[in-house]
N, C-alpha and C positions, 0 to 999 in steps of 0.2 A: 751528644745528644740524638735519639733516637726519634725517627721522623714517620718510618715504613706508608709511604704516599696511600697502600692500599685500604688502609684502615685508618678512619678521620672519625675522632670521637666529638659527640655534639656533648655539654654540659649544661645544667642549670642551675643556678644559683636565685632563689628566690629571696627578695630582699624586704623588711618590716622593721623597721627601726632598730638597724644593731651599729651606727656612726662608730661605735667603740672597736667593734669586733670585726666590720668589714674588714680592713685593708689587707689584715691580717691573713681574712681569707682569701682574697683575691689573689696574694701574693704568693700564696702555695699553690695557688696554679700557674701564676706567670712562671714558677721557680720549677716547673717539672722537667724531668730527666725526659720524658717524651712530646713533642713540640705540634704533630698533628692535630690540633683540636681546634674545635671553636666553644670560645665561651659566651653563654647569653646569662645576663642578669634580668633581673626583673622585679621592678621596684613595687612593691603593691601600698603603695600609697604613702609611704614612708612619711612623718612629719616633723621628722629632725635631719641631721646632713647627710643620710645614708644615699639618696639620689646625687647631691652634689660630687660626693665621693665615687659613686659607680660614671657617672659624666666625666669626670677624669679621666680614670681608666681606658674609657673607650677612645678619647681622644689622644692616648699614647698609643695605643695595641690596634693596630689591623684587625685582630683575630677576637676582639671585644667587641659585642653589641647590647645595646640596654632597650630594652620593653619599659616603658613609663604610663602605670594605669592605677585607675581607682583600686580601694582596698577590699578585695573580694576573699582572702585567705590564701594559705599555702595549697590548697589541694588546685584550687583553680589556678594559681600563678605556676604549678607545676604541669597544670596539664595544657598549657600555652605553650609552654615549653616544649611539650611533646609534639604538638601542632604545629608548631613552628619548625623543628627539623623535620616531620613528617611534611611540609609545606603543604598545609591541609589547614582549612577552615579558617586562614588567614590572609585578609583582602588589604592589597597595598594600596594605597591613593599615593596623593600627591607630597613631593619629596623637595625640601628647599635647604639650603646650604646655608649655618650657623656657625658659626664659632669655630670653626675649621671642622665640624663635623655635617654629616648629612643628618636630617630629619625626615622621616617621614611618618604619615598619617597611615595608621592601620586601625582595622575591625576586627573582632574576634566575638562571633553570635553577638552581633550589632552593637559591639561596644569599643567605642573609641578608645583606642589608645597610640603611643607616639613610639617609632623604633628610633634609635640613636643607632648610627652607625660611624665607621671611619669612611671618609672622602676616597681612599684608596681602597675600598674594598665591595665586593658586589653584598647587596642589603639580604640578599636571600642566602638561606642555606645550600652548602655543595659538599656531595658525595657524602652525607654522615653516615656511619656505618653504624655505630654504636652510642647509648645515651647514657648519662650519669647524672646523678642529683649529688649536691653539697649544699646544707644550709649555712648561710651568711655567717652563724655565730658560730661555725667550727671551722678546721682546717684539716689539711691533709700530708701526708708526708710525703717527700719529693718526690718517690719514684710510683705513687699508686697506679700512674697509667700507663707506665711502662712493663708492670708487673699484670697488670689485667689483660693488655697488647697481646703479651708473651704466654699467656695463660688457657688465653681463649679459647683457640683454635676454630672447632667446628662447634661449638658450646654455645648453647644461648646464652649463657649468662657466667657473669665470674661473682660469686660471693665472697666476700673478706670479714676479717676482723678488725676490732678496733678498739682506740684507746680512749680511758675514760680519765677527765684532765678535769683536776680538782682542784688546781689554782685559783680559782675567784671563791668557790664555797665546797665545803669537806661536811658530804651530809654524815649522820652518825655510823651508817652501817654502808659497807663499798656496793656499788652498783656493780651488778653483772652483766656481760655483755651476752648477747644471743647466743654466741658461740656456748658459753657455758652451760647458759640454760638446756640446751640441745646435747653437751657431751660430745663437743667438735674437739679435739686433738690432733688432727694432721691435715694435711692436703692430700684433696682424693677428688676422681671425676664421678658422677652419681649419673645414673639412667632415670628414667620416669619414672622405673616400679622403686628404684631405689630411692629417691627422693621421696615419693609414699611411706615406704620404708623406717625411714630417718622420722617423719614427722608423725607417724602412728604410733613408734615407740617412745618416745622423749615422755617424760612425767610433765612438761610445759606443758600449762593450758590452752596458752594464746598462743602464734606467729606473727610477726611484722618483718615487711621488707621495706624500705624505701631506697634511703643513702647508701643500702649496704653492700650495693655493688654495681658492677659495669652490665649494661641491657643490650640484646643486639636489638637493632631498632625495628627491625623486621617483625617482632611480635608486637609492634602498635599498628602493623598498617592492615591487619588480615582481621582484628578484633576492636573489641571496643572497650579495650583495657582503662582505664585512666583511674584517678584519684575521687573520690566521692569528696564532694564538693559542700563547704559547710559544716565542717567537722573537724575536730580535732582526731589524734588516732587513726589517721586516712592511711597509714601504711597496714594496719589489719587485715584491711578488704584486701587495698592493692597485689600485698603480698599472697597470700592465699591463693587469688584468682592467676595469679603471674604465674606460682606453681606450680599450680592445674594445667598451665598451657606449654611447659617448656617440656623438653624432650629429655635435656641435658643439663646440669652442672657445676661447673667448676668450683670446689670449696677450698679458695684459697688460706691456710694457716696461717697470713701475717696479718699484724695490724697495723695497717695502710693509713686508716680516717683517725682523725682524733676529735671524738666527741668532748664537748665542751660543758661542764656542770656549772651554770653558773645562779646567782639566785634569783628567782622569779621576781621580777622587777613589779609587776602586779601585785602581788602580794605584799609589796613591801613600801607600800601607798597605800595611804589612808584615801577617807573620803572626800577628795578636793576637786578641784576643775579638774585637774590633770588628766582625771580618767579617760579621757579624749585621745589623750596623747599614748595611754596604755594597754584601752580594752579594743579590739577589733570592732568594725560596725558594728557587725552583726553581735554582738553583745552589748554593746550604747544603749541597743532599743530595749533592753530586757532588763537594765539594773533596775529599774524603779520597782520590778514584780520581789526584789530582793533588799530593798532598804538599801540599795549599793554595795550590800557584802559581799568585797569580791573574792573572797574563799567559798563562799555559798554561790554565788554567780558560777565559778569554776568547776565546783564539782557536780552542778547540773549541768553544765556544759559537757562535761566528760561522761557522765550518765548518759546524756540524749545521743553524744556521738557512737555510743556503743549501742545505743537503739538502732540508730538508721544502719549501722553497719551491721546488727544481727538481721536488720530484714535485709539488706541487700545480699547478704552471705547467704540468706534462707533462699531467697530469689534463685540466686544463683545454683545453689547445690541441688535446688530442687528440678532445676532446667537440665542440668548437666549430670546429674545424679553422680554427682564427685563421691568418690571413695571416702573421701575424707568428711564427709558431713558427719555422720555420727562421733569422729572424733572431737571436731573445734565447736558445731554449734551448739553443743547443750552450755558449754562454760560461757560462751558470749550471752545467750540468752539469760543465766544466771547473775550475770553481771549487768544486763541491760533491764532486766526485772524492777530492778533497785529504784528505776524512777518512780515508781509506785511511791517511794520514801521520801519523795520531795515533797515541800508544799506548795509548790507551782509548778507547771508545765508550761510557760509560754509559749516556747516551740513547737508543741504539741505533739512529744515526741510518741506520746500514746498510741497515733496516727501506726505505730513501725508494728504494732502487736495486732494478731486477728485473734478471733475468737480460740482457737485451740491454744493460742498461745496463755492467754489468761484461761481457761479451763486446766490448764497444765496445772498453774500457781494453786489454783481454788482446790484440784484433787488432792495436791500434796498436802493440804491444809485440813483437808477432808479426811482424808486416812488418817492421821495421825488423831482426829477426835474420834473417829470410828473405832478407832484400833484400841482406844482405853482398857477393855476388858483382857484384850490379848494381851497389852503390856504388863497389865498389872498382874494375868498368871505366869508371863515370862520372869518376871521378877518374882512369882512364889517360887519358882521352879528354881531360880536363884540360888533362893535362901533355904531351900530346903537343906542345900549342906550344914547349915548352921546347927540342925539337928543335930548332928553327928560330934559337933564341936560343943555344942551347948546342952547340956541332958533338961536345961532349968525350961520348962515350956512358957514361963510367962514372960523369960527374956524372949526366948524366939517370936512369940507372937505381938511384944510391944514392935520390934523390929520391924516385922511384914507393917503393920498398921500404920506407923509411922511412913514407910514407904510409900501405901496405897493412899494416905492425905496429902503426902508431899505431891503424888501424881494428878489427885485431883484438884488440887490448888492449881496447878500449872493449868489442866486442861481448862478449867472454869477463867483462870486468866485469859489463856487464849480465847476463849467463847466471848468475853467480854471484849477483847479487844478486835475482834472482827466485826460484832456490833456494832461496836464505837467507828469501824472506819468506815460501813456501809453506812451506818446513818449520817457522816461526816458528806460524805457522797452526793447522799440523796437531798442533803440539804444544801450543798450548792450548787447542784445541779435547777434545784427549784427558786433559791433566793439570791442565789452569788455569796460572795466573799465579803465579809466585813470591811476592807481596805477600799472596796468597789463602791459599796454602798456608800462609804463616809467621804469617797471622793466624787459621788455626786451631789453632794452637799454643794448649795450655793456660794457659800463661804469660801470653800474650797476651791472652787471653779473661778469665783472671782479673783482670791487673792492669788492664784497662778495665773492669770491675765494682766492683773497689775504688776507683779513682780517681772513678766518675761517683756512686756512691754512698755518697760520706762527704763530704757539701755539710751534712748536718741530722741530727740523732737518728733522726727516721723512717726516712729511709734507711739510717741504721747499724742498726736495729732488723730491718729486714728483710736486711740481709744475708747472714746463714746461708743462707737460703731461696734469695737470689740466688746464691748460690756454689754451691747443691748443683745449681739447674738448669742454669748454667754446666756444670757437670763431667758431670750426664748428658747434654748438648747435646754436651761432647766425646767422650763415648763413643761417641753414635751417629753423631756424624761420623768417628770412625777406622772404625766398622762401616761405613759406609759408601764408606768411601776405602781399605779393607783392601787390596785390589786395588794401589792405587797407593801403591807403596813406592820409589818413585824417587826417590834422593838429591838434595837441592836444589841439590847443586853441577850437576848436568848442566841444570838448570833456566835459559831466558835470562834475561840480567841477575841471574844469579842474586848477583850483588855487593851487590844492595840490601840480600839479607838481613841483612850485618854493620848496616846502618844501621837496620833494625826492631831487631836485637836490643839495638842500643845505646839506645833509648828508652827512656824513665823509666818507660811503660806495662807494656813485656814485664819489664824488670828489678824492678820492684816486685812483677809474677804470679808472677816465679819465685823470687824472695825468700819471698814466701806459702807458697808449693809446699813449699820447705825447712824452713819454720819447721811446716809441717803434719808432714812426716816426723820433725820431734825432737820437738815438742809433742802433736800428734796436732789431728783439725781443730779442737774445740773451744778447746784450749791457743792454736793459732794463732791464732784470731780474739780471743781477749782479750789475746793478748800485743799482738797486730800494733800499737795504738796509740801502744804504750808503748816500740814496736823501730823505729819509720819513725823518727824521727832518727838513730838508729844506722845505719841504710839508706844514708840520705840521705849521712852524715859518710864512709862507708865507700866510697859509689861516684861521691859527687860530690864530698866536699870540705866540704860544709856542712851548716847545723845547720835 
């Protein structure tokens, strides 16, 4: 087994709800032919058995450590790994011995966490030269570390290829690796200028790098290069900025990493209470905006992530005048601008765009509208060749007229769409959405409070106070919105009102309000638990 005392590798594995894959992942590290490494497992608030599995391996191996923290996403988790190996920004506090392990309280950016390590090892990282990332549902070939150490020499990073594992799920079309996208078919060392040439010449419009190689740790000491937190596809910004900073890279044309394609557990779950076990905390806060539609949530979150990536790349490219700005920035802009196709933007992705970004989009539309005459003339020129083919003037004129009519219809349709979208934006700015309008109804607010606070005796005891607060809040909302008396039927998507009014939340609130009119506020509260079954039977036919 190769140890190479002069080169030590720091490995970071972020963990989130991967109990069925984690052991395979960790064992692929333990079984490496190169042993001079330290493995840092970081549990990102898992609520399955992942944390217990990780603790087991810490108790068995002196070179494995574990950080346990609240869920903040894979970027936040990887950034902690970087800071840990740099021995930077992590504050160590008291340590106790628990279950034959050292348990140390630590903080990162004022966030409390716990570091678990063997009693026979130093809790601090020691002499780390390189850093490498491994996702917890993937696994390595047993010689990946040895091959990286053997080939890196004095270069900044090793970039290797990977296998795609379809054991669990086989899509209709096989995935291409990034080496295939960039037409890489040999092992080679590239200088800075050759790296730029490779990235410019390829036809692929995007670039990403995260778990795809081993990186010299020094690159993180002198720069603020980190993963963008709070998004997915975080390896796009990281990869482009990383490759702008390196002086040389070893492209290792060997498949050393195994990327596991697995069925998206989020997409395979219906709208059930298990959502909190599936979605990251960041997305749990926005599910109401998308009626708990998991696919719609993730499509929005993906677009939002590209918005943030576009903004950060634009800031970086403008500051450093990076040569690849014109090569990649338009591609990320074209994806990010799709944000405006979503009905909701609860994470405020539009803040990623400035006036010039929006102006580009509008200019493209205006060019299409303003060039109507030129488009028609170009088509006339194209059809002039028909004169040679068709001597009958009537046929030629009919063809031209049909094409002109088609263009007029399309342009008129585009004009109407733009006007409609502008009208909807102005309407929402002035009156808000129909969903927010109905949710400010007293019946909905009361129903939500009754359901939320009916789980235990303590909440029931506080119910009168909470209902009083809801009523006072409703009075305040009515005062604020006294000038907004627009009927709901005038709102865009007004049909959604019936869907919300048919919900259990709205109807139970309305039922309670009617009880107060008949029995007074106190009487309704007392009778409500006894009349709830009568309500269910009359409204839903159930007990």
